[in-house]
C-alpha positions as CSV (number, residue, x, y, z in Angstrom):
1,M,-6.0,22.3,-5.0
2,N,-8.9,22.3,-2.6
3,F,-9.7,20.9,0.7
4,S,-12.7,19.5,2.4
5,E,-13.6,19.9,6.3
6,V,-11.8,17.9,8.7
7,F,-13.5,14.5,9.8
8,K,-12.9,12.1,12.8
9,Q,-11.4,8.5,12.0
10,S,-9.6,5.8,13.9
11,S,-6.7,3.7,13.4
12,H,-6.7,4.8,9.7
13,L,-9.8,2.8,8.9
14,C,-11.1,4.7,5.8
15,N,-11.6,3.8,2.2
16,F,-13.5,4.8,-0.8
17,S,-16.0,2.2,-2.3
18,P,-15.0,0.2,-5.2
19,D,-17.5,2.0,-7.4
20,G,-16.4,5.2,-6.0
21,K,-19.7,6.6,-4.8
22,Y,-19.1,6.4,-0.8
23,L,-16.4,6.7,1.6
24,A,-16.6,4.7,4.9
25,T,-15.1,5.8,7.9
26,C,-14.6,4.1,11.5
27,V,-14.5,6.0,14.5
28,Q,-13.9,3.6,17.4
29,Y,-16.8,1.2,17.3
30,R,-19.0,3.3,14.8
31,L,-19.1,3.1,10.8
32,V,-20.0,6.2,9.2
33,V,-20.9,6.1,5.4
34,R,-20.8,9.1,3.4
35,D,-21.5,10.3,-0.2
36,V,-18.3,11.0,-1.6
37,S,-19.8,14.2,-3.8
38,T,-21.6,16.0,-1.0
39,L,-19.9,14.3,2.0
40,Q,-23.4,14.0,3.8
41,I,-23.8,11.0,6.0
42,L,-25.9,8.5,4.4
43,N,-25.8,5.6,7.1
44,L,-24.2,5.2,10.3
45,Y,-23.8,1.8,12.0
46,T,-22.8,0.8,15.8
47,C,-20.8,-2.3,16.2
48,L,-20.4,-4.2,19.6
49,D,-16.6,-3.1,20.2
50,L,-13.7,-1.3,18.8
51,I,-13.3,-2.0,15.0
52,S,-10.2,-3.7,14.2
53,H,-10.5,-3.9,10.4
54,M,-13.0,-2.7,7.8
55,E,-13.4,-3.5,4.3
56,W,-15.6,-3.0,1.4
57,S,-17.3,-5.9,-0.7
58,S,-16.2,-5.9,-4.4
59,D,-19.9,-4.6,-5.4
60,S,-20.0,-1.7,-2.8
61,Q,-23.2,-3.4,-1.2
62,F,-21.5,-4.7,2.0
63,I,-19.3,-3.5,4.5
64,L,-17.3,-6.0,6.8
65,C,-16.1,-5.0,10.2
66,A,-13.8,-7.1,12.1
67,L,-13.7,-7.1,15.9
68,Y,-10.6,-9.0,16.6
69,K,-10.9,-8.6,20.3
70,R,-13.9,-10.3,20.6
71,G,-13.3,-13.0,17.6
72,L,-16.5,-11.3,16.0
73,V,-17.1,-10.1,12.2
74,Q,-20.2,-7.9,11.7
75,V,-21.5,-7.2,8.1
76,W,-23.7,-4.2,7.2
77,S,-25.7,-3.7,4.1
78,L,-26.1,-0.4,2.4
79,E,-29.4,-1.3,0.3
80,Q,-30.7,-2.7,3.4
81,P,-29.7,-0.6,6.5
82,D,-31.6,-2.8,8.9
83,W,-30.0,-6.1,7.6
84,H,-26.9,-7.2,9.4
85,C,-25.0,-10.3,9.9
86,K,-22.8,-11.4,12.8
87,I,-20.0,-14.1,12.5
88,D,-18.7,-15.6,15.9
89,E,-15.5,-17.6,15.7
90,G,-15.8,-18.3,19.3
91,S,-12.8,-19.3,21.6
92,I,-10.6,-20.2,18.5
93,G,-10.2,-16.3,18.1
94,L,-9.9,-14.2,15.0
95,V,-6.4,-12.6,13.9
96,A,-7.7,-11.6,10.1
97,S,-10.7,-11.3,8.1
98,R,-11.4,-10.4,4.4
99,W,-13.8,-10.6,1.6
100,S,-13.8,-13.0,-1.3
101,P,-13.8,-11.4,-4.9
102,D,-17.4,-12.2,-5.4
103,G,-18.3,-10.1,-2.2
104,R,-20.7,-12.9,-0.9
105,H,-18.1,-15.0,1.1
106,I,-15.9,-14.1,4.2
107,L,-12.6,-15.4,5.1
108,N,-11.5,-15.6,8.6
109,T,-8.3,-16.7,10.0
110,T,-8.2,-17.9,13.5
111,E,-5.4,-17.5,16.1
112,F,-2.3,-19.3,15.8
113,H,-3.2,-19.5,12.0
114,L,-5.0,-23.0,12.9
115,R,-7.6,-22.6,10.1
116,I,-9.2,-20.5,7.7
117,T,-13.1,-20.6,7.7
118,V,-15.0,-19.4,4.5
119,W,-18.6,-18.1,5.5
120,S,-21.3,-17.7,2.8
121,L,-23.7,-15.1,3.2
122,C,-26.1,-16.5,0.8
123,T,-26.3,-19.8,1.9
124,K,-24.9,-19.8,5.3
125,A,-22.6,-22.6,4.4
126,V,-19.2,-23.0,6.0
127,S,-16.0,-24.3,4.4
128,Y,-12.7,-24.9,6.4
129,I,-9.2,-24.8,5.0
130,K,-6.4,-26.3,7.4
131,N,-2.7,-25.5,7.8
132,P,-2.6,-21.8,6.3
133,K,0.8,-20.5,7.0
134,A,1.6,-17.4,9.1
135,C,3.7,-15.0,6.8
136,H,3.8,-11.5,5.4
137,K,1.4,-12.4,2.5
138,G,0.1,-15.9,2.5
139,I,-2.9,-15.5,0.5
140,D,-3.7,-13.8,-2.9
141,F,-6.7,-13.7,-5.3
142,S,-6.3,-13.6,-8.9
143,R,-7.4,-10.3,-10.5
144,D,-10.3,-11.9,-12.3
145,G,-11.6,-13.5,-8.9
146,C,-11.3,-17.1,-10.1
147,Y,-8.6,-18.4,-8.2
148,M,-7.2,-18.2,-4.7
149,A,-3.5,-19.1,-3.7
150,L,-2.7,-20.1,0.0
151,A,0.8,-20.6,1.4
152,E,0.6,-23.7,3.4
153,R,2.9,-25.3,6.2
154,R,3.0,-28.8,6.8
155,D,5.7,-31.4,8.1
156,C,8.1,-28.4,7.9
157,K,7.6,-28.1,4.4
158,D,6.0,-25.3,2.3
159,Y,3.2,-25.7,-0.2
160,V,1.0,-23.8,-2.3
161,C,-2.6,-24.8,-2.8
162,V,-4.7,-23.1,-5.4
163,F,-8.7,-23.0,-4.9
164,V,-11.5,-22.2,-7.4
165,C,-13.4,-19.5,-5.7
166,D,-16.9,-20.4,-7.0
167,D,-17.1,-23.7,-4.9
168,W,-13.7,-23.7,-2.8
169,H,-12.5,-26.9,-4.4
170,L,-8.9,-27.5,-4.4
171,L,-7.6,-27.2,-8.1
172,R,-3.8,-27.7,-7.3
173,H,-1.4,-28.5,-4.7
174,F,2.3,-28.4,-4.9
175,E,5.5,-28.1,-2.7
176,T,7.4,-25.3,-3.3
177,E,11.4,-24.8,-3.2
178,T,11.5,-22.6,-0.3
179,Q,13.3,-22.7,3.0
180,D,10.7,-20.4,4.7
181,L,8.0,-19.1,2.4
182,T,7.3,-15.4,2.9
183,G,4.8,-14.2,0.4
184,L,3.1,-15.1,-2.9
185,E,1.3,-12.9,-5.4
186,W,-0.7,-13.5,-8.5
187,S,0.4,-11.4,-11.9
188,P,-2.3,-9.2,-12.7
189,N,-3.4,-11.3,-15.9
190,G,-3.6,-14.3,-13.7
191,C,-1.2,-16.4,-15.5
192,V,1.7,-16.5,-13.2
193,L,2.2,-17.0,-9.4
194,A,5.2,-15.3,-8.1
195,V,6.7,-16.9,-4.6
196,W,9.3,-15.7,-2.6
197,D,11.7,-17.1,0.4
198,S,12.3,-15.3,3.5
199,C,15.1,-12.4,3.7
200,L,17.6,-15.2,4.8
201,E,17.7,-16.3,1.1
202,Y,17.3,-14.6,-2.1
203,K,14.9,-16.9,-4.0
204,V,11.9,-15.9,-6.1
205,L,10.1,-18.9,-7.7
206,L,7.6,-18.3,-10.7
207,Y,4.7,-21.0,-11.1
208,S,1.9,-21.6,-13.7
209,L,-1.6,-22.1,-12.9
210,D,-1.1,-25.8,-12.9
211,G,1.8,-25.9,-10.4
212,R,4.6,-26.2,-13.0
213,L,7.8,-24.3,-11.8
214,L,8.4,-21.7,-14.9
215,F,11.5,-20.1,-13.4
216,T,13.9,-19.8,-10.1
217,Y,15.6,-16.3,-9.8
218,S,18.4,-15.9,-7.3
219,A,20.6,-12.8,-7.7
220,Y,23.2,-13.9,-4.9
221,E,23.9,-16.2,-1.9
222,W,24.9,-15.9,1.8
223,S,23.4,-12.5,2.6
224,L,19.9,-11.0,3.2
225,G,17.8,-11.4,0.3
226,V,14.4,-10.4,-1.2
227,K,12.6,-7.5,1.0
228,C,9.5,-6.7,-1.6
229,V,8.0,-8.1,-4.5
230,A,5.7,-6.1,-7.3
231,W,4.0,-6.9,-10.3
232,S,3.6,-4.3,-12.9
233,P,-0.2,-3.7,-14.0
234,S,0.7,-4.9,-17.4
235,S,2.2,-8.2,-16.0
236,Q,5.3,-7.6,-18.2
237,F,7.8,-6.7,-15.4
238,L,8.5,-8.4,-11.9
239,A,10.2,-5.9,-9.7
240,I,12.3,-7.5,-6.9
241,G,13.7,-5.2,-3.9
242,S,16.5,-6.6,-2.0
243,Y,18.6,-5.6,1.0
244,D,21.7,-5.0,-1.2
245,E,19.9,-1.7,-2.1
246,K,19.0,-2.6,-5.7
247,V,16.0,-3.3,-7.8
248,R,16.1,-6.2,-10.4
249,I,13.5,-6.0,-13.0
250,L,12.5,-9.5,-14.9
251,N,10.6,-9.6,-17.8
252,H,7.7,-11.9,-18.6
253,I,9.1,-13.7,-21.7
254,T,12.2,-15.1,-20.4
255,W,12.0,-14.2,-16.6
256,K,15.6,-13.0,-17.1
257,K,16.8,-9.8,-15.5
258,M,16.7,-7.2,-18.0
259,A,17.6,-4.0,-15.6
260,Q,19.0,-3.2,-12.3
261,F,18.5,0.0,-10.5
262,E,20.7,1.0,-7.8
263,H,20.4,3.4,-5.2
264,P,23.6,5.3,-4.7
265,A,24.7,7.7,-1.8
266,T,26.0,10.4,-4.7
267,I,23.8,10.9,-8.0
268,T,26.2,11.5,-10.9
269,T,23.7,11.2,-13.7
270,T,22.7,14.3,-15.5
271,K,19.7,12.7,-16.9
272,A,17.9,12.9,-13.6
273,I,16.2,15.7,-12.2
274,V,17.0,16.2,-8.4
275,Y,14.2,17.9,-6.4
276,K,15.1,19.0,-2.9
277,E,12.4,20.1,-0.5
278,V,13.4,23.3,1.3
279,A,11.6,25.5,3.9
280,K,9.9,28.7,2.5
281,R,11.5,31.9,4.1
282,S,9.5,34.8,4.9
283,A,9.9,38.0,2.6
284,A,7.7,40.3,5.2
285,G,8.8,43.9,5.2
286,S,9.7,45.7,8.5
287,E,6.2,47.2,8.5
288,E,5.0,43.7,9.1
289,L,6.9,42.8,12.0
290,S,4.4,43.5,14.7
291,L,4.0,40.8,17.1
292,P,0.8,39.3,16.1
293,N,2.2,39.0,12.3
294,I,5.4,37.5,13.6
295,T,3.4,34.7,15.5
296,M,1.1,34.2,12.5
297,D,3.6,34.1,9.8
298,S,6.2,31.9,11.8
299,T,3.3,29.4,12.3
300,V,2.3,29.3,8.7
301,L,5.8,29.4,6.9
302,S,7.3,26.7,9.4
303,N,4.6,24.2,7.6
304,Q,5.2,25.6,4.2
305,S,8.2,24.2,1.8
306,K,8.9,24.0,-1.8
307,Y,11.3,22.2,-4.1
308,E,14.4,23.1,-5.4
309,I,16.4,21.6,-8.4
310,H,20.1,20.6,-7.6
311,P,22.4,19.6,-10.3
312,A,24.6,16.5,-10.4
313,P,26.3,15.7,-8.2
314,V,24.2,15.4,-5.4
315,Q,24.8,13.7,-2.1
316,M,21.8,11.9,-0.6
317,P,21.4,11.6,3.1
318,V,22.4,7.9,4.2
319,V,21.7,6.4,7.6
320,R,23.8,3.5,9.0
321,P,21.4,0.8,10.3
322,D,22.3,-0.6,14.0
323,P,23.8,-4.1,13.2
324,D,22.8,-5.2,16.7
325,R,19.0,-4.7,15.9
326,A,16.9,-7.4,14.0
327,N,15.1,-6.1,10.8
328,P,17.9,-3.5,9.9
329,K,16.8,-0.1,8.1
330,I,18.4,-1.1,5.0
331,G,17.3,-2.1,1.5
332,V,14.4,-1.3,-0.7
333,S,11.5,-2.0,1.0
334,T,8.7,-0.2,-1.2
335,L,8.0,-0.7,-4.8
336,A,4.8,0.9,-6.8
337,F,4.4,0.9,-10.4
338,S,2.4,3.7,-12.1
339,S,-1.1,2.5,-13.6
340,D,0.4,2.5,-17.2
341,S,3.5,0.7,-16.0
342,R,5.6,3.5,-17.5
343,Y,7.1,4.4,-13.8
344,L,8.4,2.7,-10.8
345,A,8.7,4.7,-7.6
346,T,11.1,3.2,-4.9
347,K,12.1,3.9,-1.2
348,N,15.5,2.6,0.2
349,D,15.4,2.4,3.9
350,N,18.7,3.6,4.9
351,M,17.7,6.7,2.6
352,A,14.3,7.1,4.3
353,S,13.4,10.7,3.4
354,V,14.3,10.0,-0.6
355,V,11.8,8.6,-3.1
356,W,13.3,7.6,-6.5
357,V,11.4,7.5,-9.7
358,W,12.4,5.4,-12.8
359,D,11.5,5.3,-16.2
360,L,10.9,1.9,-17.3
361,Q,10.8,2.8,-21.1
362,K,14.2,4.3,-21.0
363,M,15.3,1.9,-18.0
364,S,16.9,4.7,-16.1
365,L,16.3,7.1,-13.4
366,E,14.0,9.8,-13.9
367,A,13.8,11.7,-10.8
368,V,14.9,11.9,-7.2
369,L,12.8,13.7,-4.5
370,E,14.5,14.5,-1.3
371,Q,12.2,15.5,1.7
372,M,13.1,17.1,4.8
373,S,11.3,14.3,6.7
374,A,11.2,10.5,6.4
375,V,8.6,9.2,3.7
376,R,5.6,7.5,5.3
377,C,3.8,6.6,2.2
378,F,3.5,7.1,-1.6
379,Q,1.0,6.0,-4.1
380,W,0.5,6.4,-7.7
381,D,-2.8,8.2,-9.0
382,P,-4.7,5.1,-10.6
383,R,-5.6,6.9,-13.8
384,R,-2.4,8.9,-14.7
385,S,1.2,9.3,-13.9
386,R,1.0,11.2,-10.8
387,L,2.7,10.1,-7.4
388,A,1.3,11.4,-4.2
389,I,3.8,11.5,-1.1
390,C,3.5,12.1,2.5
391,T,6.0,12.5,5.2
392,G,4.1,12.9,8.6
393,N,4.1,16.8,8.2
394,T,1.5,19.1,7.4
395,N,2.0,19.0,3.4
396,V,1.1,16.6,0.6
397,Y,3.5,16.2,-2.0
398,L,2.8,15.6,-6.0
399,W,5.0,14.3,-8.4
400,T,4.4,14.2,-12.4
401,P,6.6,14.0,-15.3
402,A,6.3,18.0,-15.8
403,G,7.4,18.7,-12.1
404,C,7.0,18.8,-8.5
405,V,4.7,20.6,-6.0
406,S,4.5,20.8,-2.3
407,V,1.1,21.8,-1.1
408,H,0.2,22.7,2.7
409,V,-2.8,21.1,4.1
410,P,-4.9,24.0,5.8
411,S,-6.5,23.1,9.2
412,D,-6.8,24.4,12.8
413,G,-4.0,23.1,14.8
414,G,-1.9,21.5,12.2
415,F,-3.1,18.2,10.3
416,Q,-0.2,16.0,9.8
417,V,-0.4,13.7,7.0
418,Q,0.4,10.1,8.2
419,S,-1.0,8.2,5.0
420,L,-3.1,8.9,1.8
421,T,-5.3,6.8,-0.4
422,W,-6.4,8.0,-4.1
423,H,-10.1,7.6,-5.4
424,C,-10.6,4.9,-8.1
425,H,-11.0,7.9,-10.4
426,G,-8.0,9.7,-9.6
427,D,-9.6,12.4,-7.6
428,P,-10.1,12.9,-4.6
429,L,-7.4,11.9,-2.6
430,I,-7.9,10.8,1.1
431,L,-5.2,12.3,3.6
432,L,-5.2,10.4,7.2
433,G,-4.0,12.3,10.1
434,K,-3.5,10.4,13.5
435,E,-7.4,10.4,14.4
436,Q,-8.4,12.8,11.5
437,L,-9.1,12.6,7.7
438,C,-9.6,15.0,5.0
439,L,-10.3,15.0,1.4
440,C,-7.9,16.7,-1.1
441,Y,-9.3,17.7,-4.3
442,T,-6.6,17.9,-7.0
443,T,-6.0,19.4,-10.4
444,T,-5.3,17.6,-13.6
445,G,-1.4,17.9,-12.9
446,A,1.2,19.0,-10.4
447,E,2.6,22.3,-11.4
448,D,5.4,24.0,-9.5
449,K,4.9,26.5,-7.2
């Protein structure tokens, strides 16, 4: 496993282009575009203020930079570096900006979610969408880019609007059976729209493209409900994580529950492999214990770790949430399917240092990874069943069905990995620190070291 040199970045605004050829990085008010293969700087753009959000167009030809403090959006072209576009929302302000799937329209959400403005880069036409709801995930595009679903709040009721992205005309508008709609998401095949209520009520509604209610799922009542929802890439499974520390899997034929995954404090099953991260110990002999060697070894070894396999039963570290605080750290907050829909990775917030991997062919627990620190981020390789994990320290962790590996990120001063992102082809991997980044070039699979 190899690592690139370290580069500067700000606010974790760094991403590969959709075609995988370029790497865009924001450094305060500057936008730096590099060639992925050589890491040489191809273009350098200067914005008018601190960049709050950065996003590639779907065809990798343009880059959007949103300056929320100024209510501005600046668009840069890779093919024509001298061309640029500036969109000023004026006194109404700006809180969110994103591309449409065609890469030629920009959707700006104004302050207080008064409206969404759709700007065309080709014709300079402007369209307005009123009453967008301010919620966790109130807008989503179908995978083929044909339709946009938007949550709307009007007269104290929730609605969903379905727009055709070609000309932004309204295709469907229907009321949802929710008290306080929190999110919506299209299935990858674009046939079903999942809508879920706030955490105060366990309710997930499934709608067809024409607005028909296909199914309503509610696992229980009178307790904190849905915390996260995720579709499998095949559209066959809908995973629902909730505050009762369970994940429920719905099938795409009857929409009934076909499996329920629990996160127990004690793992008793012998079918799952439990990996526990432990610190590597120094094996230095007495002749190596001079003062310079002690200093060097203690620095390096304090940052290195390895995995040990523990037989069942194994006790997991559990942190009890504070009942007097809002948004308690309990329940399943993160779900991620592998690219082939074979595996599901989950995180239960009151076991913050543990990652659970489930096999959806066997409908059983495959592996448990107990880290020494709380898990910050995990993400699947888009090409194979390989999971990358970071915990805010100087290591990056990889899991495959063949095993686990902990790899130290070499750098001067210690590079603490806060987040990570895979390349669209599966290699390399962006590792993001507080104000730095580097690329990790992996091998075909993780081998235990």
